N, C-alpha and C positions, 0 to 999 in steps of 0.2 A: 380396615386402619379404623380406629376410633375415635372422636372427637368429644371431648367434656364442654358441657353449656354449664357455667354456673350464672346464677342470677339471684339477686337482693331487692327484694324492697319491705323497707321498714323492719320488723319482723319475721317477715317471710325467707326464705332459701330453700332454692331449687337445685339442685343437679342432676342433670341429665346427660346420657350418653346416647350417641348416633352415629352410625356407620359410613355415614357419607357426607363430606362437606356441604353439599347445598341442603339438605336436610337437617343441620346443622343449623345453618343461617336461618332457613325457614323461621325453626323455631325462635332461634336467638332474636329474629325480627317481629314475632309475635309479642314474646315475653316484653319486651324492650317499648314495644306499641301498650302493653298494658301497665307501665309504669318500672317495669322494673330496672336496674342496674343489672348489667348482662357480659360477659365476657365469654369467649370460646380459646379453650387449649386446643394444640394440634395436637397429631400423633408424635411430631417433632419435640414438642414441649414448650413451642412457640404461643404466646397468648394474645389473642386478637378484641381486642375493641371496637364498640360502635363507631365507623367512622375510619377503620383502622383498613388500609388496602390488606385482601385476600389472595393477591397475584400469586404468591408462594406457594399456595394452595391451586392453585390453576383456575379460581373461580373467576378471578379479573374485576371484579366488582367490590364495591364497599359495605360490610351489613353495617346497617342502624336503618331508620325508618325513615330519614328523609336525606343520607347520601346517596342512594343507588344510583346508577346513573344508566 
């Protein structure tokens, strides 16, 4: 499975691919902590943004620097 991570901050745009959900979430959290607006696109095409539950991906947590339980 491939997860697409997209991050935007001012005039910088980053697009990255990861093969596991957890690795994608780790990268997304790191980029969000650096001030980027981040989203993850799952293999199904569904988009996830910070604070949104990733339970459908089997993670059961939220990705975002302040919303992890």
